[in-house]
ZADO-1210 file (C-alpha; in nm, 4 decimals, padded with zeros to 6 digits):
<atoms>
<atom x="10.3213" y="11.5703" z="12.3263" code="MET" pos="1"/>
<atom x="10.6868" y="11.3646" z="12.2857" code="PRO" pos="2"/>
<atom x="10.9110" y="11.4229" z="12.5590" code="ILE" pos="3"/>
<atom x="11.2712" y="11.4946" z="12.4837" code="THR" pos="4"/>
<atom x="11.5722" y="11.5276" z="12.7271" code="MET" pos="5"/>
<atom x="11.5055" y="11.9095" z="12.6713" code="LEU" pos="6"/>
<atom x="11.1794" y="11.9129" z="12.8900" code="ASP" pos="7"/>
<atom x="11.4085" y="11.7571" z="13.1965" code="LEU" pos="8"/>
<atom x="11.6487" y="12.0601" z="13.1997" code="SER" pos="9"/>
<atom x="11.6047" y="12.0867" z="13.5349" code="GLY" pos="10"/>
<atom x="11.7510" y="11.7359" z="13.5915" code="ALA" pos="11"/>
<atom x="12.1150" y="11.6417" z="13.6330" code="ALA" pos="12"/>
<atom x="12.2949" y="11.5917" z="13.3077" code="ALA" pos="13"/>
<atom x="12.2490" y="11.2169" z="13.1949" code="PRO" pos="14"/>
<atom x="12.5604" y="11.0008" z="13.2622" code="TYR" pos="15"/>
<atom x="12.7102" y="10.8421" z="12.9685" code="PHE" pos="16"/>
<atom x="13.0445" y="10.6325" z="12.9626" code="GLY" pos="17"/>
<atom x="13.1743" y="10.2885" z="12.9523" code="TRP" pos="18"/>
<atom x="12.9971" y="10.1925" z="13.2776" code="ASP" pos="19"/>
<atom x="12.7281" y="09.9984" z="13.0819" code="LEU" pos="20"/>
<atom x="12.5447" y="09.9018" z="13.4261" code="VAL" pos="21"/>
<atom x="12.5394" y="10.3084" z="13.5401" code="ARG" pos="22"/>
<atom x="12.4144" y="10.3720" z="13.1613" code="VAL" pos="23"/>
<atom x="12.1256" y="10.1127" z="13.1729" code="ALA" pos="24"/>
<atom x="12.0322" y="10.2561" z="13.5478" code="GLN" pos="25"/>
<atom x="12.0246" y="10.6013" z="13.3873" code="GLU" pos="26"/>
<atom x="11.8035" y="10.4822" z="13.0674" code="LEU" pos="27"/>
<atom x="11.5572" y="10.3486" z="13.2847" code="PHE" pos="28"/>
<atom x="11.5543" y="10.6453" z="13.5640" code="ARG" pos="29"/>
<atom x="11.2276" y="10.8003" z="13.4353" code="TYR" pos="30"/>
<atom x="10.9053" y="10.6410" z="13.4156" code="ALA" pos="31"/>
<atom x="10.8828" y="10.7458" z="13.0456" code="PHE" pos="32"/>
<atom x="11.1807" y="10.5822" z="12.9429" code="MET" pos="33"/>
<atom x="11.0741" y="10.2395" z="13.1262" code="GLN" pos="34"/>
<atom x="10.7411" y="10.2537" z="12.9189" code="HIS" pos="35"/>
<atom x="10.8884" y="10.3694" z="12.5926" code="ALA" pos="36"/>
<atom x="11.1179" y="10.0548" z="12.6196" code="PHE" pos="37"/>
<atom x="10.8450" y="09.8048" z="12.7249" code="GLU" pos="38"/>
<atom x="10.5927" y="09.9083" z="12.4479" code="ALA" pos="39"/>
<atom x="10.9220" y="09.9427" z="12.2048" code="GLY" pos="40"/>
<atom x="11.0247" y="09.6088" z="12.2640" code="THR" pos="41"/>
<atom x="10.6759" y="09.4481" z="12.2231" code="ILE" pos="42"/>
<atom x="10.5909" y="09.6611" z="11.9275" code="VAL" pos="43"/>
<atom x="10.9124" y="09.5454" z="11.7622" code="ALA" pos="44"/>
<atom x="10.8759" y="09.2007" z="11.8199" code="LEU" pos="45"/>
<atom x="10.5571" y="09.1587" z="11.6753" code="SER" pos="46"/>
<atom x="10.6486" y="09.3800" z="11.3652" code="ALA" pos="47"/>
<atom x="10.9653" y="09.1654" z="11.3174" code="GLY" pos="48"/>
<atom x="10.7568" y="08.8484" z="11.3083" code="VAL" pos="49"/>
<atom x="10.4715" y="08.9497" z="11.0901" code="ILE" pos="50"/>
<atom x="10.6719" y="09.1704" z="10.8918" code="GLY" pos="51"/>
<atom x="10.8603" y="08.8809" z="10.7761" code="TYR" pos="52"/>
<atom x="10.5599" y="08.7263" z="10.5686" code="PHE" pos="53"/>
<atom x="10.4772" y="09.1020" z="10.4685" code="VAL" pos="54"/>
<atom x="10.8068" y="09.0751" z="10.2609" code="VAL" pos="55"/>
<atom x="10.7616" y="08.7154" z="10.1484" code="LEU" pos="56"/>
<atom x="10.3968" y="08.7874" z="10.0580" code="ARG" pos="57"/>
<atom x="10.4884" y="09.1284" z="09.8677" code="SER" pos="58"/>
<atom x="10.2594" y="09.3450" z="10.0427" code="LEU" pos="59"/>
<atom x="10.4889" y="09.6171" z="10.1542" code="SER" pos="60"/>
<atom x="10.2661" y="09.8807" z="10.0159" code="PHE" pos="61"/>
<atom x="09.9610" y="09.7545" z="10.1279" code="ALA" pos="62"/>
<atom x="10.1187" y="09.7313" z="10.4970" code="ALA" pos="63"/>
<atom x="10.1976" y="10.1281" z="10.4253" code="HIS" pos="64"/>
<atom x="09.8592" y="10.1611" z="10.3274" code="ALA" pos="65"/>
<atom x="09.6997" y="10.0562" z="10.6158" code="LEU" pos="66"/>
<atom x="09.9192" y="10.2867" z="10.8385" code="SER" pos="67"/>
<atom x="09.7754" y="10.5904" z="10.6169" code="HIS" pos="68"/>
<atom x="09.4080" y="10.4447" z="10.6911" code="ILE" pos="69"/>
<atom x="09.4971" y="10.4362" z="11.0470" code="GLY" pos="70"/>
<atom x="09.5929" y="10.7558" z="11.0664" code="PHE" pos="71"/>
<atom x="09.2263" y="10.8782" z="10.9667" code="ALA" pos="72"/>
<atom x="09.0795" y="10.6249" z="11.1923" code="GLY" pos="73"/>
<atom x="09.2846" y="10.7620" z="11.4998" code="ALA" pos="74"/>
<atom x="09.2386" y="11.1390" z="11.4402" code="THR" pos="75"/>
<atom x="08.8262" y="11.0643" z="11.3885" code="GLY" pos="76"/>
<atom x="08.8379" y="10.8788" z="11.7107" code="ALA" pos="77"/>
<atom x="09.0004" y="11.1786" z="11.8591" code="VAL" pos="78"/>
<atom x="08.7690" y="11.3883" z="11.7158" code="LEU" pos="79"/>
<atom x="08.4606" y="11.1931" z="11.8432" code="VAL" pos="80"/>
<atom x="08.6264" y="11.1755" z="12.1824" code="GLY" pos="81"/>
<atom x="08.7499" y="10.8426" z="12.1673" code="THR" pos="82"/>
<atom x="09.0665" y="10.6720" z="12.2636" code="ALA" pos="83"/>
<atom x="09.3279" y="10.7096" z="11.9509" code="PRO" pos="84"/>
<atom x="09.4228" y="10.3421" z="11.9689" code="ILE" pos="85"/>
<atom x="09.0354" y="10.2175" z="11.9057" code="VAL" pos="86"/>
<atom x="09.0188" y="10.4226" z="11.5824" code="GLY" pos="87"/>
<atom x="09.3559" y="10.2827" z="11.4471" code="LEU" pos="88"/>
<atom x="09.2159" y="09.9206" z="11.4904" code="LEU" pos="89"/>
<atom x="08.8764" y="09.9728" z="11.3328" code="VAL" pos="90"/>
<atom x="08.9948" y="10.1628" z="11.0441" code="PHE" pos="91"/>
<atom x="09.2984" y="09.9346" z="10.9788" code="THR" pos="92"/>
<atom x="09.1269" y="09.5928" z="11.0576" code="MET" pos="93"/>
<atom x="08.8184" y="09.6872" z="10.8287" code="SER" pos="94"/>
<atom x="09.0635" y="09.7867" z="10.5673" code="ALA" pos="95"/>
<atom x="09.2786" y="09.4668" z="10.6137" code="GLY" pos="96"/>
<atom x="09.0038" y="09.2473" z="10.6077" code="ALA" pos="97"/>
<atom x="08.8982" y="09.3873" z="10.2622" code="VAL" pos="98"/>
<atom x="09.2657" y="09.3978" z="10.1242" code="MET" pos="99"/>
<atom x="09.2938" y="08.9974" z="10.2290" code="GLY" pos="100"/>
<atom x="08.9801" y="08.9004" z="10.0594" code="ALA" pos="101"/>
<atom x="09.1099" y="09.0109" z="09.7158" code="LEU" pos="102"/>
<atom x="09.4046" y="08.7899" z="09.7624" code="GLY" pos="103"/>
<atom x="09.6326" y="08.7688" z="09.4921" code="GLN" pos="104"/>
<atom x="09.4475" y="09.0817" z="09.3001" code="ARG" pos="105"/>
<atom x="09.5773" y="09.2996" z="09.5803" code="LEU" pos="106"/>
<atom x="09.9139" y="09.2858" z="09.4281" code="ARG" pos="107"/>
<atom x="09.8314" y="09.4098" z="09.0933" code="GLY" pos="108"/>
<atom x="09.6385" y="09.7296" z="09.2584" code="ARG" pos="109"/>
<atom x="09.9247" y="09.9699" z="09.3196" code="ASP" pos="110"/>
<atom x="09.7409" y="10.2523" z="09.2019" code="VAL" pos="111"/>
<atom x="09.4263" y="10.1930" z="09.3686" code="THR" pos="112"/>
<atom x="09.6116" y="10.1447" z="09.6893" code="ILE" pos="113"/>
<atom x="09.7968" y="10.4824" z="09.6112" code="GLY" pos="114"/>
<atom x="09.4846" y="10.6304" z="09.5979" code="LEU" pos="115"/>
<atom x="09.3309" y="10.5204" z="09.9025" code="VAL" pos="116"/>
<atom x="09.6436" y="10.6085" z="10.1085" code="MET" pos="117"/>
<atom x="09.6389" y="10.9803" z="09.9900" code="ALA" pos="118"/>
<atom x="09.2699" y="11.0030" z="10.0611" code="TRP" pos="119"/>
<atom x="09.3170" y="10.8476" z="10.4002" code="SER" pos="120"/>
<atom x="09.5894" y="11.1265" z="10.4860" code="LEU" pos="121"/>
<atom x="09.3626" y="11.4102" z="10.3657" code="GLY" pos="122"/>
<atom x="09.0737" y="11.2488" z="10.5604" code="LEU" pos="123"/>
<atom x="09.2769" y="11.2584" z="10.8639" code="GLY" pos="124"/>
<atom x="09.4037" y="11.5883" z="10.8131" code="LEU" pos="125"/>
<atom x="09.0460" y="11.7121" z="10.8166" code="LEU" pos="126"/>
<atom x="08.9525" y="11.5604" z="11.1230" code="PHE" pos="127"/>
<atom x="09.2781" y="11.7151" z="11.2922" code="THR" pos="128"/>
<atom x="09.1352" y="12.0715" z="11.1678" code="TYR" pos="129"/>
<atom x="08.7881" y="11.9773" z="11.2754" code="LEU" pos="130"/>
<atom x="08.9455" y="11.8968" z="11.6215" code="TYR" pos="131"/>
<atom x="09.0602" y="12.2336" z="11.6648" code="LYS" pos="132"/>
<atom x="09.3023" y="12.0974" z="11.8879" code="GLY" pos="133"/>
<atom x="09.7067" y="12.1217" z="11.9124" code="SER" pos="134"/>
<atom x="09.8845" y="12.0343" z="11.5827" code="ALA" pos="135"/>
<atom x="10.1076" y="11.7967" z="11.7963" code="ASN" pos="136"/>
<atom x="09.8124" y="11.5604" z="11.8085" code="LEU" pos="137"/>
<atom x="09.9063" y="11.4979" z="11.4105" code="ALA" pos="138"/>
<atom x="10.2756" y="11.4938" z="11.4508" code="ILE" pos="139"/>
<atom x="10.2276" y="11.2522" z="11.6949" code="GLY" pos="140"/>
<atom x="10.0421" y="11.0144" z="11.4949" code="PHE" pos="141"/>
<atom x="10.2596" y="11.0768" z="11.1767" code="LEU" pos="142"/>
<atom x="10.6147" y="11.0283" z="11.3242" code="PHE" pos="143"/>
<atom x="10.5176" y="10.8511" z="11.6728" code="GLY" pos="144"/>
<atom x="10.5115" y="10.9371" z="12.0136" code="GLN" pos="145"/>
<atom x="10.6713" y="10.6569" z="12.2070" code="ILE" pos="146"/>
<atom x="10.8065" y="10.8954" z="12.4803" code="PHE" pos="147"/>
<atom x="10.4475" y="10.9675" z="12.5814" code="GLY" pos="148"/>
<atom x="10.3227" y="10.6502" z="12.6415" code="ILE" pos="149"/>
<atom x="10.1262" y="10.5708" z="12.9565" code="THR" pos="150"/>
<atom x="10.1745" y="10.2248" z="13.1588" code="SER" pos="151"/>
<atom x="09.7687" y="10.1657" z="13.0374" code="GLY" pos="152"/>
<atom x="09.9075" y="10.2190" z="12.6699" code="ASP" pos="153"/>
<atom x="10.1934" y="09.9751" z="12.7355" code="VAL" pos="154"/>
<atom x="09.9193" y="09.7186" z="12.8861" code="ALA" pos="155"/>
<atom x="09.7035" y="09.7280" z="12.5576" code="VAL" pos="156"/>
<atom x="10.0197" y="09.6987" z="12.3636" code="THR" pos="157"/>
<atom x="10.0963" y="09.3799" z="12.5259" code="PHE" pos="158"/>
<atom x="09.7861" y="09.2337" z="12.4825" code="VAL" pos="159"/>
<atom x="09.7521" y="09.3393" z="12.1014" code="ALA" pos="160"/>
<atom x="10.1540" y="09.2291" z="12.0478" code="GLY" pos="161"/>
<atom x="10.0802" y="08.8792" z="12.2443" code="LEU" pos="162"/>
<atom x="09.7722" y="08.8125" z="12.0132" code="VAL" pos="163"/>
<atom x="09.9678" y="08.8966" z="11.7119" code="THR" pos="164"/>
<atom x="10.2546" y="08.6626" z="11.7722" code="VAL" pos="165"/>
<atom x="10.0496" y="08.3962" z="11.8987" code="LEU" pos="166"/>
<atom x="09.8085" y="08.3965" z="11.5816" code="LEU" pos="167"/>
<atom x="10.1148" y="08.4198" z="11.3473" code="VAL" pos="168"/>
<atom x="10.2427" y="08.0893" z="11.5138" code="VAL" pos="169"/>
<atom x="09.9504" y="07.9364" z="11.5412" code="GLY" pos="170"/>
<atom x="09.9163" y="07.9618" z="11.1871" code="VAL" pos="171"/>
<atom x="10.2521" y="07.9707" z="11.0517" code="TYR" pos="172"/>
<atom x="10.2804" y="07.6035" z="10.8650" code="ARG" pos="173"/>
<atom x="09.9625" y="07.6753" z="10.6457" code="PRO" pos="174"/>
<atom x="10.0477" y="08.0470" z="10.6151" code="LEU" pos="175"/>
<atom x="10.3805" y="07.9850" z="10.4988" code="LEU" pos="176"/>
<atom x="10.2875" y="07.7063" z="10.2624" code="PHE" pos="177"/>
<atom x="10.0076" y="07.9336" z="10.1238" code="ALA" pos="178"/>
<atom x="10.2742" y="08.2281" z="10.0850" code="THR" pos="179"/>
<atom x="10.5433" y="08.0269" z="09.9152" code="LEU" pos="180"/>
<atom x="10.2649" y="07.8265" z="09.6573" code="ASP" pos="181"/>
<atom x="09.9059" y="07.9321" z="09.6826" code="GLU" pos="182"/>
<atom x="09.7630" y="07.7385" z="09.3800" code="GLU" pos="183"/>
<atom x="09.9320" y="07.4094" z="09.5615" code="VAL" pos="184"/>
<atom x="09.8067" y="07.4788" z="09.9019" code="ALA" pos="185"/>
<atom x="09.4690" y="07.5681" z="09.7765" code="GLU" pos="186"/>
<atom x="09.4907" y="07.2174" z="09.6152" code="ALA" pos="187"/>
<atom x="09.5778" y="07.0545" z="09.9251" code="LYS" pos="188"/>
<atom x="09.2667" y="07.1854" z="10.1287" code="GLY" pos="189"/>
<atom x="09.4321" y="07.4759" z="10.2585" code="VAL" pos="190"/>
<atom x="09.2007" y="07.7561" z="10.3477" code="PRO" pos="191"/>
<atom x="09.4137" y="08.0518" z="10.1607" code="VAL" pos="192"/>
<atom x="09.1003" y="08.3086" z="10.1069" code="ARG" pos="193"/>
<atom x="09.0548" y="08.2771" z="10.5100" code="GLY" pos="194"/>
<atom x="09.4275" y="08.2914" z="10.5774" code="LEU" pos="195"/>
<atom x="09.4602" y="08.5805" z="10.3421" code="SER" pos="196"/>
<atom x="09.1848" y="08.7798" z="10.5354" code="ILE" pos="197"/>
<atom x="09.3288" y="08.6626" z="10.8705" code="GLY" pos="198"/>
<atom x="09.6906" y="08.7627" z="10.7951" code="PHE" pos="199"/>
<atom x="09.5492" y="09.1273" z="10.6902" code="MET" pos="200"/>
<atom x="09.3652" y="09.1883" z="11.0012" code="VAL" pos="201"/>
<atom x="09.6639" y="09.0551" z="11.2250" code="VAL" pos="202"/>
<atom x="09.8759" y="09.2813" z="11.0063" code="LEU" pos="203"/>
<atom x="09.6357" y="09.5553" z="11.0526" code="ALA" pos="204"/>
<atom x="09.6837" y="09.5274" z="11.4518" code="VAL" pos="205"/>
<atom x="10.0856" y="09.4884" z="11.4376" code="ALA" pos="206"/>
<atom x="10.0591" y="09.8175" z="11.1960" code="VAL" pos="207"/>
<atom x="09.8310" y="10.0039" z="11.4821" code="SER" pos="208"/>
<atom x="10.1044" y="09.9210" z="11.7366" code="GLU" pos="209"/>
<atom x="10.3788" y="10.0432" z="11.5336" code="ALA" pos="210"/>
<atom x="10.2132" y="10.3649" z="11.4826" code="VAL" pos="211"/>
<atom x="10.2925" y="10.4473" z="11.8134" code="GLN" pos="212"/>
<atom x="10.6571" y="10.4048" z="11.8106" code="VAL" pos="213"/>
<atom x="10.7390" y="10.5263" z="11.4481" code="VAL" pos="214"/>
<atom x="10.4271" y="10.6746" z="11.3159" code="GLY" pos="215"/>
<atom x="10.2315" y="10.6376" z="11.0303" code="VAL" pos="216"/>
<atom x="10.5036" y="10.7774" z="10.7939" code="LEU" pos="217"/>
<atom x="10.7711" y="10.5930" z="10.9374" code="LEU" pos="218"/>
<atom x="10.6293" y="10.2313" z="10.9547" code="ILE" pos="219"/>
<atom x="10.8719" y="10.0662" z="10.6912" code="PHE" pos="220"/>
<atom x="11.1325" y="10.0730" z="10.9482" code="ALA" pos="221"/>
<atom x="11.0024" y="09.8391" z="11.2071" code="LEU" pos="222"/>
<atom x="10.7726" y="09.6222" z="10.9579" code="ILE" pos="223"/>
<atom x="10.9533" y="09.6063" z="10.6219" code="ILE" pos="224"/>
<atom x="11.3534" y="09.6841" z="10.7107" code="ALA" pos="225"/>
<atom x="11.4214" y="09.3919" z="10.9406" code="PRO" pos="226"/>
<atom x="11.2510" y="09.1324" z="10.7044" code="ALA" pos="227"/>
<atom x="11.4068" y="09.2637" z="10.3966" code="ALA" pos="228"/>
<atom x="11.7366" y="09.2402" z="10.5649" code="ILE" pos="229"/>
<atom x="11.6729" y="08.8920" z="10.7129" code="ALA" pos="230"/>
<atom x="11.5619" y="08.7576" z="10.4014" code="GLU" pos="231"/>
<atom x="11.9430" y="08.8311" z="10.2276" code="ARG" pos="232"/>
<atom x="12.0893" y="08.6377" z="10.4934" code="PHE" pos="233"/>
<atom x="11.8667" y="08.3378" z="10.5552" code="THR" pos="234"/>
<atom x="11.6438" y="08.1143" z="10.3210" code="THR" pos="235"/>
<atom x="11.4988" y="07.9266" z="10.6082" code="ARG" pos="236"/>
<atom x="11.1399" y="08.1025" z="10.7034" code="PRO" pos="237"/>
<atom x="11.2120" y="08.0115" z="11.0803" code="SER" pos="238"/>
<atom x="11.5412" y="08.1700" z="11.0995" code="ARG" pos="239"/>
<atom x="11.4084" y="08.4668" z="10.9181" code="GLY" pos="240"/>
<atom x="11.1353" y="08.5148" z="11.1055" code="VAL" pos="241"/>
<atom x="11.3847" y="08.5235" z="11.4227" code="LEU" pos="242"/>
<atom x="11.6279" y="08.7292" z="11.2863" code="LEU" pos="243"/>
<atom x="11.3735" y="08.9832" z="11.1593" code="ALA" pos="244"/>
<atom x="11.2430" y="09.0106" z="11.5354" code="ALA" pos="245"/>
<atom x="11.5957" y="09.0660" z="11.6766" code="VAL" pos="246"/>
<atom x="11.6669" y="09.3062" z="11.4391" code="LEU" pos="247"/>
<atom x="11.3567" y="09.5114" z="11.5070" code="ALA" pos="248"/>
<atom x="11.4042" y="09.5065" z="11.8732" code="VAL" pos="249"/>
<atom x="11.7604" y="09.6239" z="11.8244" code="LEU" pos="250"/>
<atom x="11.6683" y="09.9351" z="11.5998" code="PHE" pos="251"/>
<atom x="11.4007" y="09.9924" z="11.8513" code="THR" pos="252"/>
<atom x="11.6644" y="10.0067" z="12.1487" code="TRP" pos="253"/>
<atom x="11.9397" y="10.1790" z="11.9923" code="ALA" pos="254"/>
<atom x="11.6826" y="10.4352" z="11.8536" code="GLY" pos="255"/>
<atom x="11.5222" y="10.4807" z="12.2112" code="LEU" pos="256"/>
<atom x="11.8747" y="10.4799" z="12.3344" code="THR" pos="257"/>
<atom x="12.0484" y="10.7378" z="12.1483" code="ILE" pos="258"/>
<atom x="11.6943" y="10.9790" z="12.1653" code="ALA" pos="259"/>
<atom x="11.7359" y="10.9935" z="12.5512" code="TYR" pos="260"/>
<atom x="12.0632" y="11.1712" z="12.5196" code="TYR" pos="261"/>
<atom x="11.9997" y="11.4007" z="12.2171" code="LEU" pos="262"/>
<atom x="11.7194" y="11.6332" z="12.1952" code="PRO" pos="263"/>
<atom x="11.5753" y="11.4776" z="11.8240" code="TYR" pos="264"/>
<atom x="11.2973" y="11.2632" z="11.7563" code="PRO" pos="265"/>
<atom x="11.2993" y="10.8689" z="11.8128" code="VAL" pos="266"/>
<atom x="11.1623" y="10.7790" z="11.5194" code="GLY" pos="267"/>
<atom x="11.4256" y="10.9662" z="11.2971" code="PHE" pos="268"/>
<atom x="11.7156" y="10.7416" z="11.4828" code="PHE" pos="269"/>
<atom x="11.5023" y="10.4129" z="11.4428" code="ILE" pos="270"/>
<atom x="11.4705" y="10.4786" z="11.0666" code="THR" pos="271"/>
<atom x="11.8330" y="10.5962" z="11.0282" code="THR" pos="272"/>
<atom x="11.9359" y="10.3022" z="11.1863" code="ILE" pos="273"/>
<atom x="11.7316" y="10.0502" z="10.9832" code="ALA" pos="274"/>
<atom x="11.8206" y="10.2365" z="10.6272" code="PHE" pos="275"/>
<atom x="12.1738" y="10.2243" z="10.6885" code="TRP" pos="276"/>
<atom x="12.1876" y="09.8735" z="10.8093" code="THR" pos="277"/>
<atom x="11.9739" y="09.7529" z="10.5161" code="TYR" pos="278"/>
<atom x="12.2326" y="09.9281" z="10.2925" code="ILE" pos="279"/>
<atom x="12.5040" y="09.7503" z="10.4829" code="LEU" pos="280"/>
<atom x="12.3124" y="09.4386" z="10.4430" code="ALA" pos="281"/>
<atom x="12.2802" y="09.4604" z="10.0817" code="ARG" pos="282"/>
<atom x="12.6538" y="09.5221" z="10.0343" code="VAL" pos="283"/>
<atom x="12.7705" y="09.2224" z="10.2597" code="LEU" pos="284"/>
<atom x="12.5021" y="08.9529" z="10.1469" code="ALA" pos="285"/>
<atom x="12.6596" y="08.8997" z="09.8523" code="PRO" pos="286"/>
<atom x="12.9990" y="08.8435" z="09.9823" code="ILE" pos="287"/>
<atom x="12.8671" y="08.6220" z="10.2604" code="VAL" pos="288"/>
<atom x="12.6847" y="08.3754" z="10.0130" code="ALA" pos="289"/>
<atom x="12.9910" y="08.3518" z="09.7720" code="LEU" pos="290"/>
<atom x="13.1877" y="08.1438" z="10.0135" code="PRO" pos="291"/>
<atom x="12.8380" y="07.9351" z="10.0905" code="ARG" pos="292"/>
<atom x="12.7754" y="07.9136" z="09.7234" code="GLU" pos="293"/>
<atom x="13.0959" y="07.7766" z="09.6773" code="ARG" pos="294"/>
<atom x="13.0865" y="07.5463" z="09.9828" code="GLY" pos="295"/>
<atom x="12.7752" y="07.3733" z="09.8047" code="THR" pos="296"/>
<atom x="12.9439" y="07.3764" z="09.4319" code="GLU" pos="297"/>
<atom x="13.2447" y="07.1707" z="09.5816" code="LEU" pos="298"/>
<atom x="13.0020" y="06.9450" z="09.7696" code="ARG" pos="299"/>
<atom x="12.8081" y="06.8737" z="09.4807" code="ALA" pos="300"/>
<atom x="13.1190" y="06.7740" z="09.2989" code="ARG" pos="301"/>
<atom x="13.2546" y="06.5379" z="09.5302" code="GLU" pos="302"/>
<atom x="12.9108" y="06.3971" z="09.5317" code="GLU" pos="303"/>
<atom x="12.8920" y="06.3670" z="09.1740" code="GLN" pos="304"/>
<atom x="13.2436" y="06.2017" z="09.1644" code="VAL" pos="305"/>
<atom x="13.1749" y="05.9697" z="09.4229" code="ARG" pos="306"/>
<atom x="12.8910" y="05.8151" z="09.2376" code="HIS" pos="307"/>
<atom x="13.0452" y="05.8321" z="08.8851" code="SER" pos="308"/>
<atom x="13.1400" y="05.4983" z="08.6988" code="PRO" pos="309"/>
</atoms>
């Protein structure tokens, strides 16, 4: 069950002011906040890194579908007495492998993916009903339960996040090549199909992690929004990946901090910050790009004059 400051009514009112050191001490006073920041940072980093490639490969809808499939897996695992993360990983990784095998054909199957999403959500609700437990179980999976994460969950999240980032870094160059020009990459001997399957499986792991923070329905906040913003400000993939990861971490930290002082769900704050940052990016990106384009055009003209007879 998610914890908020309302559950700490017996404690002294939390400090908030200009003393940043004291604010930091306040935020990390309780174990649940320490665990939330630890897990949130890990999840945000891995979500930002892999999210950049999700946006480049036009797989945003598929990523969202994996979260719904994971909901069915998590609730099914609870029904049979297994840890939710096990069901999440089994369902999402299996679905990710199938999606990866489809390759380019996956991009044209929005209707099929949408139907699978709806069915998976319904299946999860059925498992929740059969469980006969508290409705907070389903709410936690749908909207996140980061304030209920234990030290054991943090350890599992760390391992999953580390594996996710290392795998993406390990296949960065061939994955980027296959993402930007799949036909040429395949002609050059890059195992495009294997990369596609592997990428979707790794994405499934990242989705399973992110569900703990923002839940099934709000997964776009950490996987898609930071990458979509980064793509508007840089065309260099390495900088884009770094910027997406930094933004995801900042969104998560800001959401956790605000949720500590206000008795509202942390997922709401993270998604709201991500949404309005994206809107601001859309407004500012053309303004920032204009001087850059003018500078490029000026240098091109100078080069043309220099080489003219």
